[in-house]
N, C-alpha and C positions, 0 to 999 in steps of 0.2 A: 785902780787895778789891782787884784791879789796876785801875788807871786805864787810861783811853785812850792816854796817852801812854805808857805804861810797855808795853802790847802792843804798840804800833807800834814802839817801840825793840828790842824784842824777837824782833820779825819782821824787822825790819832786819838784827840782828845773825844770824837763822838764815839770810837769805837770802845774806849777805857770805859766810857760811860754806860755803854751796852753790856759791858763784861763785869758791872759791880755785881751781878747775882752770884758770880763765881768768888766773892771775897773772902769766903773759908778756904777756898780751894788753893788760891793765890798765896794766903798766908803760910798754909803748909807746904807748897812748893819753896815759898822763899827761907822757911826755916828748916830745908832739905828733911822735911817729913814725910810718910807716907800718906797718901790720900786716904780717906775713909772708903771703904767697900762699898757703901752706898753713895758715894758720889758718881754723878753721869759722867765724869771725867777720867774715871779711873781706867777704862780701858782703851784710851785716846795717848796715854802716856804725855800729859800735856807739858809745855815749857814755857818760859819767860823770855821772851824776846827782848834784845836791847833797847825798844821802844816803849816795854812795859806790858805790852800785847800778851795775852795767854795765845800759844798755837797748838795744834796737834802734833805730837812727837813722831811717831811711825819710824820707819826703817828704811829711809830712802838718802839717806843722807850720803851716799856715796854715789848717788844717781846722776845726772846733767840737767835736771830739771831745774827750773826757775825756782827760787827759794820761796814764793808764794807758794807753788804748787805742793811743793814737797812739806813745808808747815803752815797749812791755811789756819786762818785766825777762827777762833772759836767765837761763837756768836748764840746766844740764847734764840728760841724760836718765839717767843711772846714779847720781845722787844719791838718797839715803833722803828728803831734805827735798821733793824733785820728786815722789817717790812719794807721800807723804802730803800734799802739795797737792793732786794729783790723785783721793786717795780721798775728801777734805776736798769739793771740788766735787761729786763722784757723789753723795754723801750729802746734801749741803745743797741739791741741785737735783732732789732727788727720783728719782735712777737714771735719768737721760737716757741716749739712746742715742751711737754713737760720735761722728756730726757733733755732734749738739747740745753732748755735752759737750767738743769741741774747741774749740768758736766760744765757750762760756762761759770757757776756761782762756785764748784767745788775748785776751781782753778784758783779761788783767792779766800774763800769762806769754807768752815766747817758749820753749818748750822744744824742744830738739833732737828728733825722731824722735818728737813729742807724739802724732801720731794710732796709732801702733803701740803705746806706751805706754797709750793710753785703750782700744784694742783689747783689750789684754791685761788690763786692768783689768774692763772691762765682762765679756770671758770666764770670768773667775773670778770675779766677784761671785757670792754664793750667791743674793740676792734675784734676780738678773737671770737666772742659770742656771735656777733655778726656774721663771720665768714660759716661759722658751724650751721647757721640756719638754713634749714633747707628751704628751695623754690616752694613758694605755692604752687598749685595746679588749677588752675581758673578754669571753669568752662568755657570752651570756646564756640565763639557764633559762627554759622554759616560763613564760607568764603564769598566776598563779594563777586560779582558777576565777570568784571573785567579780569579776574586772576582765572577762572576755569571756562571763559568764552574764547575761542579761536578769532584771534584780531591782530592792532599795534606793530607792521613790519616796517620797521624804522629804518633808514639808511643805515644807523650805528650797528644794527645788527646784522645787518648784511656784510658789513665790512669785517664785524668781528668773525663770520663764519667763515669768509674768506681767508682771514689770519690763521684762523685754526686749521683750514684746510692745508695752506701752505706748511704749517707747521707740522702737521700730520704727515703730509710728504717727505718732509727733510726727516723726520724720526723713523719711519719707515723705509727710508732708503739704505740700501747695503752700503755705499760708500761711509754714510753717517754711521751707521754700527758698526763696521769694521774700525773707523777712526776713535769710537768710544769705547769699543773692547779693547784695540791697542792701548789705549790712553789707561784704562783701568790696569791692564795688566802691568804696565811699565810703574805704577806709583802701587802696584802689591794691594788692590782694593778687590774686594769679593762681596757681592751683593748676599745678604742672608735675610729673608722674608718672614715676618710673622705672619699671623693670619690676621685680616682685617676685622678692622672694629674690635681688636681683642688686646688692649695696651698692657693687661698684667701679664703677656706672654713677655714682655720687654724687660722685665728685670729691674737690674740697677738703673738704667739710664732712663726707664719710665718714673721710676722711685724719686729719682733726680729732678725731673721735671715737676713732678708733683711739689717737693721740696721748694722749688722756685717759685712756683704758682702761689703757695702758701704765703710767702713771705710778701708777693707783689700783691693779693689781694687784701692783705691785713697793712700795709702801709699806703699803698695807692689807693684803694677802694674806688671811687667815682672820679677822681683826680684826673685832669689832664696834664700830662707832662709833655715838655719840649724834648727834643733829641740829646740834649746834654744831660738833662735832669734824668731821662732815663739811663744811658748810658752809667752815670755816677750811682743811679741806685742798683742796677745791674751788678755793677762791681761791687758794691756794699754788702748787696744778695749773697754772692760769689764767694768773698771773704767769710760769710757766716756759714754759707752750706759746707765750705770745705774745711771747716774747723770743727766739724760734728766728730764725734767720737767714732772708732771703728768695734767696738765692742760695747757690750751691756755696762753702765756705770753702777757699780754695787753703791749702798747708803752708808756702810758701816766698814768696810774693808779696809785697813790701814796700809795695806801692801801695794794697794791698788795704784797704778802709775798711769796717767791718760793717755792714748793712742789715738792721732788725730789724722784725718787724709793730708793735712798741710799745715803748717804753724802761722799763726797769725801773730804780728807783733803788739802786745800790749803795754801799756805804761801807767804807772801809778799816779 
């Protein structure tokens, strides 16, 4: 079984292999010479870290962000290793959208043309494609007679009617309404309704519901989960959703620092 140190060493070797296309820039940096004006790294103020990897320089040294966020690793867009990193982050973070995936990757890597690569990856992902597919509208046949003919007065329906009538009497009683109003007042709860069948009025919470459904559909599909599996998955989805950025993430700004709803621990 591989140790943590062995995995880290293999990761560094793979990234160094991917950065061989920056060999000329690395040589100039090693000799403390300025980069050529035509170099694609010249605007990123690149530095060479202690493990020999090229990283973005930037102006965030005095921030309290993790080192990987302040100085992400530079990677070309055409290398196979870059593609494998994007695919790994896509599945590990439960098939996020383009913007969320871009922010997750940017916490550790600066990939040239990353947004277009991620957009292509998400577009070609089978799970994501199936969830984007529109439901086909088949021509419906006539309803069967048993569903439109008055008949089936079963005892279970009679019992259900009796239970609903008792519930209605309880809800409409003044004593129940008085106790409910007092309890809500004590807890500082005030009902604020939106129009029926109009989730777009919901704003932030409806957007969060949509985000959770997106991950649920793409991960679960038609699989039936146990209660423990569902609780575990919901906890993972909660971590992903709460790690989204609070503002738009630029593709080239070196002064950008990520702002999140809450932080999630990450380890190399």
